[in-house]
VOPAGU-2260 file (C-alpha; in pm, 1 decimal, decimal comma):
REM VOPAGU-2260
SITE   aa  ch    i         X         Y         Z
SITE  UNK   A    0    7384,2   -4889,2   -4764,1
SITE  UNK   A    1    7672,7   -4953,2   -4526,9
SITE  UNK   A    2    7865,5   -5107,0   -4815,8
SITE  UNK   A    3    7802,8   -4799,5   -5028,8
SITE  UNK   A    4    7918,0   -4566,3   -4751,8
SITE  UNK   A    5    8230,7   -4774,7   -4699,3
SITE  UNK   A    6    8296,6   -4778,0   -5074,1
SITE  UNK   A    7    8275,1   -4400,1   -5083,2
SITE  UNK   A    8    8486,7   -4349,7   -4772,0
SITE  UNK   A    9    8761,4   -4596,5   -4873,5
SITE  UNK   A   10    8741,4   -4561,7   -5254,4
SITE  UNK   A   11    8665,2   -4932,9   -5296,8
SITE  UNK   A   12    8408,4   -4991,4   -5573,2
SITE  UNK   A   13    8389,4   -5363,2   -5494,4
SITE  UNK   A   14    8211,5   -5271,8   -5170,9
SITE  UNK   A   15    7953,3   -5077,0   -5370,8
SITE  UNK   A   16    7900,7   -5382,6   -5592,8
SITE  UNK   A   17    7847,0   -5597,7   -5284,1
SITE  UNK   A   18    7592,8   -5346,7   -5156,0
SITE  UNK   A   19    7413,8   -5352,8   -5492,9
SITE  UNK   A   20    7391,3   -5731,9   -5470,9
SITE  UNK   A   21    7234,6   -5709,9   -5125,6
SITE  UNK   A   22    6986,7   -5451,8   -5247,9
SITE  UNK   A   23    6900,3   -5676,7   -5543,1
SITE  UNK   A   24    6790,2   -5938,8   -5293,9
SITE  UNK   A   25    6579,0   -5679,9   -5113,1
SITE  UNK   A   26    6418,1   -5581,3   -5444,5
SITE  UNK   A   27    6349,2   -5945,8   -5522,2
SITE  UNK   A   28    6160,8   -5973,5   -5193,5
SITE  UNK   A   29    5986,6   -5633,9   -5220,7
SITE  UNK   A   30    5974,2   -5534,0   -5589,5
SITE  UNK   A   31    5768,6   -5223,0   -5518,3
SITE  UNK   A   32    6025,4   -5067,0   -5283,6
SITE  UNK   A   33    6123,9   -4747,9   -5464,8
SITE  UNK   A   34    6382,4   -4659,9   -5197,6
SITE  UNK   A   35    6560,6   -4991,2   -5260,8
SITE  UNK   A   36    6589,6   -4910,3   -5631,3
SITE  UNK   A   37    6720,9   -4565,9   -5547,8
SITE  UNK   A   38    6976,1   -4708,4   -5303,6
SITE  UNK   A   39    7088,2   -4974,1   -5552,8
SITE  UNK   A   40    7121,9   -4704,5   -5818,1
SITE  UNK   A   41    7350,2   -4514,2   -5581,3
SITE  UNK   A   42    7558,6   -4826,3   -5525,9
SITE  UNK   A   43    7587,4   -4882,4   -5901,9
SITE  UNK   A   44    7691,9   -4520,6   -5944,3
SITE  UNK   A   45    7961,5   -4554,9   -5677,1
SITE  UNK   A   46    8087,8   -4862,4   -5862,1
SITE  UNK   A   47    8102,0   -4659,6   -6185,2
SITE  UNK   A   48    7814,8   -4840,3   -6358,3
SITE  UNK   A   49    7609,8   -4537,1   -6455,7
SITE  UNK   A   50    7387,8   -4718,0   -6706,1
SITE  UNK   A   51    7260,8   -4952,2   -6435,4
SITE  UNK   A   52    7233,7   -4660,2   -6192,6
SITE  UNK   A   53    7021,7   -4471,0   -6445,2
SITE  UNK   A   54    6790,7   -4770,2   -6490,2
SITE  UNK   A   55    6740,9   -4807,0   -6114,4
SITE  UNK   A   56    6672,2   -4436,3   -6062,1
SITE  UNK   A   57    6421,8   -4447,7   -6346,8
SITE  UNK   A   58    6244,5   -4743,7   -6185,4
SITE  UNK   A   59    6239,1   -4564,1   -5848,9
SITE  UNK   A   60    6076,0   -4264,7   -6018,5
SITE  UNK   A   61    5822,7   -4489,5   -6191,1
SITE  UNK   A   62    5727,6   -4637,3   -5854,2
SITE  UNK   A   63    5733,1   -4306,4   -5666,0
SITE  UNK   A   64    5713,7   -4002,4   -5898,3
SITE  UNK   A   65    5760,8   -3760,1   -5608,0
SITE  UNK   A   66    6097,2   -3901,1   -5489,0
SITE  UNK   A   67    6332,1   -3602,3   -5494,0
SITE  UNK   A   68    6647,2   -3808,5   -5439,1
SITE  UNK   A   69    6577,3   -4030,4   -5739,2
SITE  UNK   A   70    6551,0   -3730,0   -5972,4
SITE  UNK   A   71    6862,4   -3566,3   -5827,9
SITE  UNK   A   72    7066,1   -3885,9   -5847,1
SITE  UNK   A   73    6939,1   -3968,2   -6195,7
SITE  UNK   A   74    7049,3   -3618,6   -6294,0
SITE  UNK   A   75    7397,2   -3699,5   -6165,8
SITE  UNK   A   76    7404,6   -4028,6   -6355,7
SITE  UNK   A   77    7298,3   -3845,4   -6670,0
SITE  UNK   A   78    7581,9   -3596,5   -6622,1
SITE  UNK   A   79    7828,2   -3884,8   -6586,5
SITE  UNK   A   80    7693,9   -4037,0   -6909,0
SITE  UNK   A   81    7713,9   -3705,0   -7094,9
SITE  UNK   A   82    7335,9   -3662,5   -7119,9
SITE  UNK   A   83    7335,3   -3296,6   -7021,8
SITE  UNK   A   84    6984,7   -3212,4   -7142,0
SITE  UNK   A   85    6829,1   -3506,2   -6955,1
SITE  UNK   A   86    7036,4   -3414,6   -6649,5
SITE  UNK   A   87    6900,9   -3060,6   -6657,5
SITE  UNK   A   88    6542,4   -3185,8   -6674,0
SITE  UNK   A   89    6595,7   -3422,4   -6379,5
SITE  UNK   A   90    6775,3   -3166,7   -6164,5
SITE  UNK   A   91    6506,6   -2905,6   -6234,9
SITE  UNK   A   92    6237,5   -3157,0   -6136,2
SITE  UNK   A   93    6423,7   -3237,8   -5813,2
SITE  UNK   A   94    6443,2   -2866,4   -5732,6
SITE  UNK   A   95    6071,6   -2820,7   -5807,4
SITE  UNK   A   96    5979,5   -3110,1   -5577,7
SITE  UNK   A   97    6201,9   -2971,4   -5300,4
SITE  UNK   A   98    6019,2   -2639,2   -5318,0
SITE  UNK   A   99    5682,4   -2815,9   -5297,6
SITE  UNK   A  100    5778,6   -3001,7   -4979,9
SITE  UNK   A  101    5897,4   -2695,1   -4788,1
């Protein structure tokens, strides 16, 4: 995630792509790691590849249906792709999960 943070801080999407590649290797080694999918989705989003981000957030949710961050981030990817209804559903689910964990 250091690449993703650097990409965000310095506005360099190539760093986000490098981070996504590293996370792909992590996923190859641990395909059930929902957090890795969520992190790679974030990296794809920072690089502007919202379709790939959406796919990774969806996989993270499949693996861990209670992952608040995955719903919230998938909502953001849906907004970026113009899928407002899907974004609303995801953001509402993230809010519901947050309330349950308090």
